C-alpha positions as CSV (number, residue, x, y, z in Angstrom):
1,M,164.7,-46.2,13.1
2,H,163.7,-49.4,11.3
3,G,160.5,-51.1,12.3
4,R,158.9,-48.0,13.7
5,V,155.5,-46.9,12.4
6,K,155.7,-43.5,10.8
7,V,153.4,-41.0,12.5
8,R,151.8,-38.7,10.0
9,T,152.0,-35.0,10.7
10,S,148.7,-33.1,11.1
11,D,149.1,-31.6,7.6
12,E,149.7,-35.0,6.1
13,E,146.6,-36.4,7.9
14,K,144.5,-33.5,6.6
15,A,145.7,-34.1,3.1
16,R,145.0,-37.8,3.2
17,K,141.5,-37.2,4.5
18,E,140.8,-34.6,1.9
19,K,142.0,-37.0,-0.8
20,E,139.6,-39.7,0.5
21,R,136.8,-37.2,0.7
22,Q,137.4,-36.1,-2.9
23,E,137.4,-39.7,-4.1
24,K,134.1,-40.4,-2.3
25,L,132.6,-37.2,-3.7
26,K,133.6,-38.2,-7.2
27,I,131.9,-41.6,-6.8
28,F,128.9,-40.0,-5.3
29,K,128.5,-37.5,-8.1
30,N,128.9,-40.3,-10.8
31,V,126.2,-42.4,-9.1
32,M,123.8,-39.5,-8.7
33,Q,124.3,-38.5,-12.3
34,K,123.4,-42.1,-13.4
35,I,120.3,-42.0,-11.1
36,Q,119.1,-38.7,-12.5
37,Q,119.7,-39.9,-16.1
38,K,117.7,-43.1,-15.6
39,R,114.9,-41.1,-14.0
40,K,114.9,-38.6,-16.9
41,E,114.7,-41.5,-19.4
42,K,112.0,-43.1,-17.2
43,E,114.0,-46.3,-16.6
44,I,112.3,-47.3,-13.4
45,D,113.9,-50.7,-12.8
46,L,116.0,-52.8,-10.5
47,E,119.2,-51.2,-11.6
48,L,118.0,-47.9,-10.3
49,L,117.1,-49.6,-7.1
50,D,120.7,-50.9,-6.9
51,L,122.2,-47.4,-7.7
52,T,120.2,-45.7,-4.9
53,S,121.3,-48.4,-2.5
54,K,124.9,-47.6,-3.1
55,V,124.3,-44.0,-2.0
56,L,121.9,-44.6,0.9
57,T,124.2,-47.2,2.6
58,S,126.7,-44.4,3.0
59,N,124.2,-41.6,3.7
60,P,120.7,-42.8,4.7
61,D,119.3,-39.3,5.1
62,I,118.7,-38.4,1.4
63,Y,115.0,-38.5,1.4
64,T,114.7,-38.0,-2.4
65,L,116.4,-41.4,-3.0
66,W,114.0,-43.1,-0.6
67,N,111.1,-41.5,-2.6
68,I,112.6,-43.0,-5.8
69,R,112.8,-46.4,-4.2
70,R,109.2,-46.3,-3.3
71,E,108.4,-45.2,-6.8
72,I,110.3,-48.2,-8.1
73,F,108.4,-50.6,-5.9
74,L,105.0,-49.2,-7.0
75,H,106.1,-49.4,-10.6
76,I,107.2,-53.1,-10.6
77,K,104.6,-54.3,-8.1
78,G,102.0,-55.4,-10.7
79,S,104.5,-57.2,-12.9
80,T,106.6,-59.0,-10.3
81,P,105.8,-62.5,-9.0
82,E,104.7,-62.6,-5.3
83,E,107.8,-64.5,-4.1
84,A,110.2,-62.2,-5.9
85,L,108.3,-59.2,-4.6
86,K,108.5,-60.6,-1.1
87,K,112.3,-61.1,-1.4
88,L,112.6,-57.4,-2.5
89,Y,110.6,-56.3,0.5
90,D,112.8,-58.4,2.8
91,D,115.9,-56.9,1.2
92,E,114.5,-53.5,1.7
93,L,114.0,-54.2,5.4
94,S,117.5,-55.5,5.6
95,M,118.8,-52.3,3.9
96,T,116.9,-50.0,6.3
97,E,118.3,-51.9,9.2
98,Y,121.8,-51.5,7.9
99,C,121.1,-47.8,7.4
100,L,119.8,-47.5,11.0
101,K,123.0,-49.0,12.3
102,I,124.8,-46.1,10.5
103,N,122.3,-43.6,11.9
104,P,119.7,-44.9,14.4
105,K,118.0,-41.5,14.3
106,S,117.4,-41.4,10.5
107,Y,113.8,-40.2,9.9
108,C,114.0,-41.4,6.3
109,A,115.1,-45.0,7.2
110,W,112.4,-45.4,9.9
111,H,109.8,-44.0,7.5
112,Q,110.8,-46.3,4.7
113,R,110.5,-49.3,7.1
114,E,107.0,-48.3,8.0
115,W,106.1,-47.9,4.3
116,V,107.5,-51.4,3.4
117,L,105.5,-53.1,6.2
118,T,102.3,-51.4,5.4
119,S,102.8,-52.1,1.7
120,R,103.4,-55.9,1.9
121,S,100.8,-58.5,2.6
122,D,102.7,-60.4,5.3
123,P,104.2,-58.0,7.8
124,D,105.9,-59.6,10.8
125,W,105.0,-57.3,13.6
126,K,106.6,-59.5,16.3
127,T,110.0,-59.1,14.6
128,E,109.5,-55.4,14.5
129,L,108.7,-55.2,18.2
130,N,111.9,-57.2,18.9
131,L,113.8,-54.7,16.7
132,C,112.5,-51.9,18.8
133,N,113.6,-53.7,22.0
134,M,117.0,-54.1,20.6
135,Y,117.4,-50.4,19.6
136,L,116.0,-49.3,22.9
137,K,118.6,-51.3,24.7
138,L,121.3,-49.5,22.7
139,D,119.7,-46.1,23.4
140,E,116.6,-46.1,25.6
141,R,115.9,-42.4,24.9
142,N,115.9,-42.6,21.1
143,F,112.5,-40.9,20.3
144,H,112.6,-42.2,16.7
145,T,112.5,-45.8,18.1
146,W,109.7,-44.9,20.5
147,D,107.7,-43.4,17.7
148,Y,108.2,-46.5,15.6
149,R,107.3,-48.7,18.5
150,R,104.0,-46.8,18.8
151,F,103.4,-47.4,15.1
152,V,104.1,-51.1,15.4
153,V,101.9,-51.5,18.5
154,S,99.0,-49.7,16.6
155,Q,99.3,-52.2,13.8
156,C,99.7,-55.5,15.8
157,K,97.3,-54.4,18.6
158,S,99.7,-55.4,21.4
159,P,98.0,-55.2,24.8
160,L,98.3,-51.7,26.2
161,Q,99.1,-53.0,29.7
162,D,102.1,-54.8,28.4
163,E,103.3,-51.6,26.8
164,F,102.6,-49.6,30.0
165,D,104.7,-52.2,32.0
166,F,107.4,-51.8,29.4
167,T,107.6,-48.1,30.0
168,T,107.8,-48.8,33.8
169,E,110.7,-51.1,33.2
170,K,112.5,-48.6,31.0
171,L,111.9,-45.8,33.5
172,L,113.2,-47.8,36.4
173,D,116.4,-48.4,34.4
174,N,116.7,-44.7,33.7
175,F,114.3,-42.0,34.9
176,S,115.7,-39.5,32.4
177,N,113.7,-40.8,29.5
178,Y,111.3,-38.2,28.2
179,S,110.0,-40.5,25.4
180,A,109.0,-43.2,27.9
181,W,107.2,-40.7,30.1
182,H,105.4,-39.3,27.0
183,Y,104.4,-42.8,25.8
184,R,103.2,-43.6,29.3
185,S,101.0,-40.5,29.5
186,K,99.1,-41.6,26.3
187,M,98.4,-45.0,27.6
188,L,97.5,-43.9,31.1
189,L,94.4,-42.0,29.9
190,Q,93.3,-45.1,27.9
191,L,94.0,-47.7,30.6
192,Y,92.7,-45.9,33.7
193,P,90.1,-43.3,32.9
194,D,87.8,-42.2,35.8
195,L,84.5,-43.3,34.4
196,E,82.5,-42.4,37.5
197,G,84.1,-39.1,38.5
198,G,84.6,-37.9,35.0
199,R,88.2,-37.1,35.6
200,P,91.0,-38.0,33.0
201,I,92.6,-40.6,35.4
202,Q,91.4,-42.8,38.2
203,D,92.4,-41.4,41.6
204,T,94.4,-44.5,42.7
205,H,96.5,-44.4,39.5
206,H,96.8,-40.6,39.6
207,K,98.3,-40.9,43.1
208,H,100.6,-43.8,42.0
209,E,101.9,-41.8,39.1
210,L,102.5,-38.8,41.3
211,K,104.5,-40.9,43.7
212,M,106.5,-42.5,40.9
213,V,107.4,-39.3,39.3
214,Q,108.4,-37.8,42.6
215,S,110.9,-40.6,43.1
216,A,112.3,-39.8,39.7
217,A,112.5,-36.1,40.3
218,F,114.2,-36.5,43.7
219,T,116.7,-39.0,42.3
220,D,118.0,-36.4,39.9
221,P,116.5,-32.9,40.7
222,D,118.3,-31.4,37.7
223,D,116.8,-33.8,35.1
224,T,113.8,-32.1,33.3
225,S,111.9,-35.1,31.9
226,A,110.3,-36.2,35.3
227,W,109.4,-32.6,36.1
228,F,107.7,-32.1,32.8
229,Y,105.7,-35.4,33.3
230,Q,104.8,-34.2,36.8
231,R,103.5,-31.0,35.3
232,W,101.4,-33.0,32.9
233,L,99.9,-35.0,35.7
234,L,99.0,-31.9,37.6
235,G,97.1,-30.7,34.6
236,A,95.2,-34.0,34.2
237,V,92.2,-32.7,36.0
238,K,88.5,-32.4,35.2
239,T,87.9,-29.1,33.4
240,T,84.5,-27.5,32.6
241,I,83.5,-24.9,30.1
242,S,81.4,-22.1,31.5
243,L,79.7,-19.0,30.2
244,V,81.3,-16.2,32.2
245,A,80.0,-12.9,30.9
246,C,77.1,-11.7,28.8
247,T,76.6,-8.1,27.6
248,V,73.4,-7.0,25.8
249,T,73.1,-3.7,23.9
250,Q,70.7,-2.4,21.3
251,S,72.7,-3.8,18.4
252,I,74.8,-6.7,19.6
253,I,75.0,-9.3,22.3
254,T,78.4,-10.7,23.4
255,V,78.9,-13.9,25.4
256,A,82.3,-14.8,26.9
257,F,83.3,-18.3,27.7
258,S,86.1,-19.6,30.0
259,K,87.6,-21.6,27.1
260,H,87.4,-21.5,23.3
261,V,84.2,-23.1,22.1
262,S,82.8,-23.9,18.7
263,L,79.9,-22.3,16.8
264,D,78.0,-25.6,17.0
265,L,78.2,-25.5,20.9
266,I,77.0,-21.9,20.9
267,Q,74.0,-22.6,18.6
268,K,73.0,-25.8,20.5
269,R,73.7,-24.8,24.1
270,T,73.4,-21.1,24.4
271,R,70.2,-18.9,24.4
272,I,69.6,-15.2,25.2
273,T,66.1,-14.3,26.2
274,F,64.2,-11.0,26.5
275,N,61.2,-11.5,28.8
276,D,61.6,-15.3,28.4
277,V,61.5,-15.1,24.6
278,N,64.5,-16.3,22.6
279,V,66.5,-13.6,20.8
280,N,67.1,-14.5,17.2
281,G,70.1,-13.6,15.2
282,E,73.3,-15.0,13.7
283,W,76.3,-15.9,15.9
284,T,79.7,-14.9,14.7
285,S,83.2,-15.4,16.2
286,C,84.8,-12.2,17.6
287,N,88.1,-13.1,16.0
288,G,86.8,-14.9,12.9
289,N,87.9,-18.4,14.1
290,N,86.1,-21.7,14.2
291,Y,86.7,-21.7,18.0
292,D,86.6,-18.6,20.1
293,N,86.2,-17.4,23.7
294,L,83.9,-14.5,22.7
295,W,80.9,-14.8,20.4
296,I,78.8,-12.0,19.0
297,L,75.0,-12.2,18.3
298,K,73.7,-9.4,16.1
299,H,70.0,-8.8,16.7
300,V,67.1,-6.4,15.7
301,E,64.9,-7.0,18.8
302,T,63.2,-4.1,20.4
303,M,64.6,-3.2,23.8
304,N,63.6,-1.2,26.9
305,D,65.3,-0.6,30.2
306,K,62.7,-2.7,32.2
307,M,63.2,-6.0,30.3
308,D,64.1,-9.3,32.0
309,V,67.3,-10.4,30.2
310,K,68.8,-13.8,30.7
311,A,71.7,-15.8,29.3
312,I,71.0,-19.5,29.4
313,Y,73.8,-22.1,28.9
314,E,73.5,-25.9,29.0
315,D,76.7,-27.4,30.4
316,E,78.3,-30.8,29.5
317,N,76.2,-32.4,32.3
318,N,73.1,-31.1,30.5
319,E,72.3,-28.8,33.4
320,K,71.0,-25.3,32.6
321,V,73.0,-22.4,34.0
322,V,71.0,-19.2,34.0
323,I,72.8,-15.8,34.3
324,K,70.5,-12.9,34.9
325,C,71.7,-9.7,33.1
326,L,71.2,-6.5,35.0
327,K,70.8,-3.0,33.6
328,C,74.1,-1.2,33.8
329,R,73.1,1.9,31.9
330,S,70.4,2.8,29.4
331,M,69.8,-0.1,26.9
332,T,72.8,-2.0,28.3
333,F,72.5,-5.2,30.4
334,I,75.4,-7.1,31.9
335,G,75.4,-10.6,33.4
336,K,78.4,-12.4,35.1
337,G,78.9,-16.0,35.8
338,D,80.7,-17.7,38.7
339,I,84.5,-17.4,38.9
340,N,86.5,-20.4,40.0
341,F,90.0,-21.1,38.8
342,K,90.7,-23.8,41.5
343,N,91.7,-27.2,40.0
344,K,89.1,-29.9,40.7
345,Y,91.3,-32.6,42.2
346,S,89.8,-35.4,44.3
347,Q,90.6,-35.4,48.0
348,P,92.9,-38.4,47.8
349,V,95.0,-36.6,45.2
350,I,94.9,-33.4,47.2
351,D,96.3,-35.4,50.2
352,E,99.1,-36.7,48.0
353,L,99.9,-33.2,46.7
354,N,100.2,-32.0,50.3
355,E,102.6,-34.8,51.1
356,Q,104.7,-34.1,48.1
357,L,104.6,-30.4,48.8
358,E,106.2,-31.1,52.2
359,S,108.8,-33.2,50.6
360,C,109.6,-30.4,48.2
361,R,110.0,-28.0,51.0
362,Q,112.5,-30.3,52.7
363,L,114.4,-30.7,49.5
364,L,114.5,-26.9,49.1
365,L,116.2,-26.7,52.5
366,L,119.0,-28.8,51.1
367,E,119.1,-27.1,47.6
368,P,117.5,-23.7,47.9
369,D,118.5,-22.6,44.4
370,N,117.2,-25.7,42.6
371,K,114.8,-24.0,40.1
372,W,112.8,-27.2,39.4
373,T,112.1,-27.9,43.0
374,L,111.1,-24.3,43.7
375,L,108.9,-24.2,40.6
376,T,107.2,-27.5,41.5
377,T,106.7,-26.3,45.1
378,T,105.1,-23.2,43.6
379,I,102.8,-25.2,41.3
380,F,101.8,-27.5,44.1
381,L,100.8,-24.5,46.2
382,H,98.7,-23.1,43.3
383,C,97.1,-26.5,42.6
384,I,96.1,-27.1,46.2
385,D,94.6,-23.7,46.9
386,P,95.5,-20.8,44.6
387,K,93.7,-18.2,46.8
388,L,95.2,-19.3,50.1
389,H,98.7,-19.6,48.8
390,H,98.6,-16.6,46.4
391,N,101.2,-14.4,48.1
392,E,103.7,-17.2,48.4
393,T,103.3,-18.3,44.8
394,I,103.9,-14.7,43.6
395,F,106.9,-14.4,45.9
396,N,108.4,-17.7,44.6
397,L,107.9,-16.7,40.9
398,K,109.8,-13.5,41.5
399,I,112.7,-15.5,43.0
400,L,112.6,-17.9,40.0
401,K,113.0,-14.9,37.7
402,N,116.3,-14.2,39.4
403,I,117.7,-17.7,39.7
404,D,116.5,-18.8,36.2
405,P,116.7,-15.6,34.0
406,Q,116.6,-17.7,30.8
407,R,112.9,-18.5,31.6
408,A,112.1,-15.0,33.0
409,G,109.4,-14.5,30.3
410,Y,107.6,-17.8,31.3
411,Y,107.6,-16.7,35.0
412,E,106.4,-13.2,34.1
413,D,103.5,-14.7,32.1
414,L,102.6,-16.9,35.1
415,L,102.7,-13.9,37.3
416,S,100.3,-12.1,35.0
417,K,98.0,-15.1,34.8
418,W,97.8,-15.9,38.5
419,S,97.5,-12.3,39.5
420,I,94.5,-11.8,37.1
421,E,92.9,-15.0,38.4
422,N,93.2,-13.7,41.9
423,Q,91.7,-10.3,41.0
424,L,88.8,-11.6,38.8
425,P,86.5,-12.8,41.6
426,M,86.8,-9.5,43.4
427,D,86.0,-7.6,40.1
428,Y,83.0,-9.8,39.5
429,S,81.6,-9.2,42.9
430,C,81.1,-5.5,42.3
431,N,79.1,-3.6,39.6
432,E,82.0,-1.6,38.1
433,V,82.5,-1.6,34.4
434,I,86.2,-0.7,34.8
435,F,89.2,-3.0,34.5
436,K,92.4,-1.9,36.0
437,P,95.1,-4.3,37.5
438,K,95.2,-3.9,41.2
439,F,98.5,-5.7,41.9
440,L,102.1,-4.5,42.0
441,N,103.8,-6.8,39.4
442,K,103.6,-5.7,35.8
443,L,101.5,-7.4,33.2
444,T,103.4,-9.0,30.3
445,S,100.4,-10.7,28.8
446,L,96.6,-10.4,28.9
447,P,95.2,-13.8,30.1
448,H,91.4,-14.2,30.5
449,L,90.8,-10.8,28.9
450,Q,87.4,-12.1,27.6
451,Y,86.2,-12.0,31.2
452,Y,86.3,-8.2,30.9
453,S,84.6,-8.0,27.6
454,F,81.7,-6.0,29.2
455,C,84.0,-3.2,30.5
456,K,83.5,0.4,29.4
457,V,86.9,1.5,30.7
458,V,90.1,-0.6,30.4
459,D,93.2,0.9,32.1
460,L,96.3,-1.0,31.2
461,S,98.7,1.8,31.9
462,N,102.2,1.4,33.4
463,Q,102.5,-2.3,32.5
464,H,105.1,-4.2,30.4
465,L,102.8,-5.0,27.5
466,Q,104.4,-5.4,24.0
467,S,102.9,-4.9,20.6
468,N,102.2,-8.6,20.0
469,M,99.3,-8.4,22.5
470,L,97.4,-5.8,20.5
471,P,95.2,-8.3,18.5
472,S,93.9,-9.8,21.7
473,L,92.3,-6.5,22.6
474,K,89.5,-7.3,20.1
475,V,87.5,-9.1,22.8
476,L,86.9,-5.6,24.4
477,Q,83.9,-5.1,22.2
478,H,82.2,-2.7,24.6
479,C,85.3,-0.7,25.6
480,Q,84.9,3.1,25.1
481,I,88.1,4.3,26.9
482,L,91.3,2.3,26.5
483,I,94.5,3.4,28.3
484,L,97.8,1.8,27.1
485,R,100.0,4.6,28.4
486,N,103.6,3.8,29.4
487,N,104.0,0.3,28.1
488,K,106.5,-1.3,25.8
489,L,104.7,-0.9,22.5
490,T,107.0,-0.5,19.5
491,T,104.3,-0.5,16.8
492,L,100.6,-0.2,16.4
493,R,100.3,-2.8,13.7
494,G,97.7,-5.3,14.7
495,F,95.6,-2.9,16.6
496,P,92.1,-4.4,16.2
497,Y,88.8,-2.8,15.2
498,M,86.8,-1.9,18.3
499,K,83.4,-0.4,17.3
500,D,82.7,1.4,20.6
501,L,86.2,2.8,21.2
502,E,86.2,6.6,21.6
503,N,89.2,7.4,23.6
504,L,92.7,5.8,23.2
505,N,95.7,6.8,25.3
506,I,99.1,5.5,24.0
507,E,101.4,8.1,25.4
508,Q,104.9,7.2,26.6
509,N,105.3,4.2,24.4
510,E,108.7,5.4,23.2
511,G,109.1,2.6,20.6
512,I,106.4,4.0,18.4
513,S,107.7,6.4,15.8
514,K,106.1,9.8,15.2
515,E,105.4,8.9,11.6
516,E,103.5,5.7,12.5
517,M,101.6,7.6,15.3
518,E,100.4,10.3,12.8
519,Q,99.4,7.7,10.2
520,F,97.5,5.8,12.9
521,K,95.6,8.9,14.0
522,N,94.7,9.7,10.4
523,S,93.4,6.2,9.7
524,H,91.2,5.9,12.8
525,N,88.1,8.0,13.8
526,F,88.4,7.8,17.5
527,A,87.1,10.9,19.3
528,T,90.5,11.3,21.0
529,I,93.9,9.7,20.6
530,F,96.7,10.8,23.0
């Protein structure tokens, strides 16, 4: 048996490791006690710097010790000669590099490196860029390194085109690099804006990026990074803010916008006129926010049923959009804007989307259960023409709910959003002041609800709405009858103040306790609560 290495039993190995751990813990506690004692006695010196180094080189993620080190540098900076201070900064950079070798994803070490370079008078940004290159060769997806690279580039003003080309190189090495895609998206908007068409990205580069990301997605259909970048590209379209509805009553005027807008925009670009005379008053946010999609103007103007009422909005092109408000009932006028949810892509981009749609359909024939391909196909259909392809997109979303149940909530919300967008133009073409969903799938959210702010009756019965949507009902400022029967409400907390509400139906919401229901009835003065 001589000459053979003894193999430790598992119990022996555990005991040995535990002994080592206890010894390291003892040393750690002793050093930490010395550090705390020196700080307590305000001994902010180089010895303290050395003590913190001993701990951080073993565990670089104790941010308190990095804070102490910065405190030391600031304390000694004024009394230390320039050359000596420079050496201390160099040593600190060497130490952070050592720590990053232990843990390349240490927030603390990367942050300390940034602090040192911005604190010293002679930072070497070229060396830092090379350091990033080195770490990205070791792990091209380390987002800490990508974040640090963006910081370095912002300091040394490296040409954006060089950085853009760098992301191309990294992505060709490995398409599964979300950080590179993200970095690329930031530079794309700066390098290739569409100055003439007003779009975020020039058509030629928009098409190029769509082709590149399609290659990435088809190389590995199960990788998510390319699909997410593609989704971002599809959202990089020209968007406009429009005034979509105006309701005028004897006491208040409400204006609804397609997106959230600021008080400043309301005051400068929006006017309400009675017989071509501006209505004066103070604008307030419906929800009490700095940005809102429904704004309220309280007024004291005299009204009659034969007035000429207009809402005038000046868009971002400085063109006036005039919405004529028609009498709906006595002393109530309603005006509606144009409804258009279709994305405003250029024709070359539409052509590219059609080509990629056909490629997705072919891929689906090979992999019919690939959720990313089916979702992308569905989004392409919606982007190209949401009205024309509405039935197919709804059908696809229902399939996605089954093959990807973990994201069922996302698909249900998309079903709600796209169904409402499909119904809204029809609702705006008639003179009804009633909103009721006219589609089979159940609402799980209430997108674009401000478009129905003028409605007198809102029937949301037999949906799948939960209590977290209750605050959003506040935009229904003119609603008198609200029906929430047979939903999934579990509490009435968050139910907003609605000054015109007279009749509320919350029957068959089994999650609401009888005690809460009674308390709710006693604290509200609606004419009827079911």
